[in-house]
N, C-alpha and C positions, 0 to 999 in steps of 0.2 A: 504493500500500500504506500503510495506516495504521500508527501506532506508538503505544505508550503515551505519554501526555502528563503530565509532572509537574505537581503542583499549583502554581499561580502563586506562592503564598507560599514554596514551596521554592526556586523559581528566583530569588526575590528575595534569597536568602541570599548574602552574601559569605563564601566559605569561610574558616575560621580559618587564619591563616598563622603557624606556630610560629617561634620564634627560630632563626636559621641556626646551623649548626655548622661550615661551611666557607666559604672566601672565594670570590670570583667565579672565581678560577683553580684552585679545588679544594683549596687548602691547608687543613690543620687547624691552627687557631691558638687563642689564648686565647678561650674562649667565655664572653662576658659578656652573653648575649642572652636567657637563659631563666630567670634567677633561681634557678639550681640551687645546691646547697650546695657551696661551694668546698673544704670540709674533707672531703667525701665522705660516707660513711655510718658509722653506729655500728658498731664492730667486732663487737659482740654481735649486731646485726641481720644482718651479713654471715654470721656463723657459723650463725645460725638459717636463713638462706636456703639455704646450701649443704647443710645437713642434709636439706632437703626433696627432694633428688635421689633419695632412696630411695623416693619416693612418686609418681613421674612418671606411673604408669599409673592413678592414682586421681583421681576428681573431688574438688575441694575441698569442704569443708563449706559447703553452700549457705546456712547460717544465719550464717556468720561468727562463731560463738559465742565463740571464744577472743579475737578482736579486740574484740568488743563488751564482753566481761567485763573485759578489760584496761583499756579506755577508761573503763568505768563505775567501776572501782576507782580509777583515776588521778584522775578529775574529779568523783567523787561523783555519778554519774548512774545512771539506771535503764537497765540493758542492753537491756530490751525496747523502749526508745524511741530506740535508736541505729540508724540506717540506714548502710549501707556501700556503696561504689560503686567503679567503675573510675575512680579519681581523683574529686575533688570535682566535676569537670565533669559526670559522669554524674548526680550528685544535683541539680545545678543544672538539668539537662535534665528529670529526673524531676519536679521541682517544677512546671515549665511544663506537662509532659505531664499531670499530675494535676489542676492547678488553673486552667488557661487553655486557650482554644481560639479558633476563628474569631470575630472580632468583639470579643473581650476585649482589654483594654489591659494592657501590662506596662511599668512605669516603671523606668528606671535612670538614673544620672547621666551627664552629659556627661563624656567621658574615663573611662568605666567599663570593666569587663572585657568583652572582645569576645564572650565566650560568651553573655552575657545577651541580646543581640540575636538571636544565632543560635537560642537556646533558644525565644525568643518567636516568631520567624518559623517555626520548625520546626512549631509546632502551629497556625499560622494566626493567632496573636494579633498585635496592633498594637503595635510598639515605640514607647514615648513617652520622649523624652530630656529630662530636667530640666536646666536650665542649671547650670553650676558657679559657684563663688565662688573666683576665682583658682586654678583647678584642683582645688579641694576640694569636698566634698559640701555642698550647700546644702539643708538640711532644709526651709526655707520654700518653696523652689522645687519640691521633690518634692511636698510637701503641696498646693501650688497647682495641680499637674497631676493630682490625684486626681479621678476622676469616678465615676459609677455603673457604668462599664464596667471600672474598674480591678480587676484580680484579684491581681496580684503586684507587689511592689516589691523589686528587687534592690539591695543595697548591699554593697560590699566595704569592709572596715575592718580594717587599712589598705587603701587603694584601690590597684588595679593598673590602669593603669600609672603613676599619679602618686605613690604612696607616702603620700598624705595620710591623715589620721586624724581621726575624729569621736569626741569624748569621750563618756563614758557619759551625760552629761546630754543631749546631742544625740540619741543613739540612743533614749533614753527618750522624748524629746519627739517624735521621729518616730513611734515606736510609738503613743504616746498620741493622735496626730493622725490615725491611720489608722482607717477603718471596720473593724469586726470581721471582715468577709468578705474583707478583703485580706490575703494572705499576705506577711509581711515576711521575706525571705530575707537573712540576714546572713552574708556570705561572709568567713570568718575564716582564709583560707589563710595569712596572714602573722601571725596572732595570737601565735604563740610568740616572735616577735621583739620583742614589746612588753615593757616593764618591768611588773612585777606591778601597780604603782599605775595603769597605763594600761588596765586591763581595761575594756572598753566596756560591760559588763553584758549583752551579748547572750546568753550562755549562761544567765544567771540568768533572763532573760526567757523563753527557750525552756523552762525548767523549769516555768514557771507560766502563761504566756500560751498560749491555744489557737491563735494565728495567727502564731507565730514559728518559723522553721526556721534553725538555725545550721549552717553547713558548715565543715569543716576538711579538711586534706590531710596526707599523709605525704610529699608530693613536695618540700617546701621544707626546713624546718629538720631534718627527720629524714633527708633525703638518699635517699629511696626513689622518686625520680621514675620510674625505669625500671619499677617494679612497678605504678604507677597505682592507688594506694589512697587513697580519700577516705572521709569519714564525716560524718554529720550528726545533729542532735538536735532533737526537736520533740515535740509532744503525741502521744499514742498514736494519735489519729485521723489525724493527718497522716502519721505513719510507716506506718500500715496502708495508706493510699492509695498511698504511694510504692512499697511492696512489691508492689503489684498489677501494676506495670509495670516493676519492676526486672528486669534480666537475671539469669537463674539462673547460679550459679557465677561471679559477676562479679569475685571476687578469688581469686587462685591460692593453692595450699597454701603455696608458698614465700613469697608476699607476706604471707599471714596470719602465718606464723611470724616473718618479719622485722619486721612491724609490732608484734607483741607484744613482741619484744625491744627494739625502738626505744622503745616507750612506757616500758619499764623502765630505759632508759639515760639517766637525768636528767643525768649528768655530761657526756655528749656534747652534749645539748641546751643546757646552760648554757655550755659551751665555745663552741659555735656562736653563741649569742646574744651573748656577750661579744666574740667576734671581730668579729661584724657591727657591733656598736655602736661599737667602736673605729675600725674602718676606714671605716665610713659617715661618722662625724664627721670623720675626717681628710680623706676625699675631698670632703666638702661644703666644708671650709675651702679646699681646693685650687681648687675651682670658684669660690668667693667671691673668691679672689685674682685670678681672671680676669674679674671683673665689669666692669672697664673695657673689656674687649673684647666685652662683650655676652653673656657666659655667666651663667646663673643656674640654681641647683639648687632645685627645689621641695622644701620641707621634707618629709622622709620618715621613717616609722617602720617601713619594710619592709626588705628586703635588697637594695635598689637605690636609685638616684637617677634622677629624671627631670631631665635637663639641657636647659635651653632656650637656644637660640641666637638672640639678638636684636641681633647686630652684623654685622660684615663676614663673619665665618666662619659659613656656613650649616650646618644640621644634616646636610644631604645631603653636603656637602663633608667635614664632620668624620667622618661615617659611613664614607665611602670612604677617607679618610685614615687612620683608625684601622684599617680592614681591611688596608690596605697595611702598616701598622706592626705587624700581628700581633694585632689585637683585634677580635673581632666583637661589636658591641653591637646594640641594637634600635632601628631607625628606624621610626616609626609614622605615615607619612602616611595610611595606611588608616584610622586611628583619629582623624583630624583633628589630628594632631600632626606636620606636616611640618617644624616648627621645633624638634622635640625628639628627644633620644636617651634611651632608658631603658638605664641601665648597671648591671649586677649588681655587687654588692660581691664581689670575688673574694678570692683569697689576698693576703697582703701584697705579694708580688712582682707579681701581676697588677694590683692596685690602684695601686701606685706606678707601674707601667709605663704603664697607660692614662692616668694623670694627666700623666705626662711627655710622652706622645705628644700629648695635647691641647694642652699648653703649646707644643710645637713647631709644631703646626698654627696656633695663635693667632699665634705670632711670625711665621710665614711669611705670614700673611694681613694682618698689620698694615701 
């Protein structure tokens, strides 16, 4: 008896593995594996979400009008050029679905976000990995891999899982070096954690260039990860193409209401940004103090640190030891980082606790 056979490029996909929330023995402990907001969600967003319970029988507005209008007013954008999705992940997939296919090439950086390769392979495109520069994006390496088959370049800024950042001058240089037929997708999931002077210019490019798509998410600084709301901005022609394959009703009524309230709660966003900057710097100093034991933190502008283990204590041993101590972090051997742990900046208590647990593991290994 015959059976349906999946396309070979689908079977070549390594499924996305999310950050864990429980230990090997089933305990729920401090979760520092998924870069969630340790301060929770804006109270205004929570209230808006709860109010939506009166509309459970209704389909959401398929146009996402209230979200688009709120974002347009906040960022000075054209609401008709805003796309919305089930997290920014959906929009990253929409870009590949609309602009790449079998035989085309999609470029992303070494140690880039895992979804880029999945999005490329899903449509039969060939993933092309550009070498990094000490875990950071190397613009020259990306440009050096562009061919007449290149259709998309994905770049996260700040990057996940490394936290590294490319300044506006490098983003502009990358865009200037790309042929016009190549879509540059700038994934700004962590953009709100940047100081204003660190704006990478991606949104400004998306306002004027016909081949730039910027994506953002409500899952990180806004603390709405459970509702899966992302958005993007590009030329009218790009957005029209994405809408052709976007799922209908892809963001819920409650999610739309919460997103609008979150956009308007600048105080919560600033509080989160300030908390993250303070404790990221503190945690980086703690890792630097363990440098003699072979620990090194990659400079980060996101809400996490990638900690490298280059001494006697291995990343795998630290991962298991931290789990035993009550902290789940992200070990990434599947992304070529068997020697690294990505650790979310948590609450003050969580951040102090995970640093202390690491010190204990270092001392035991010495």
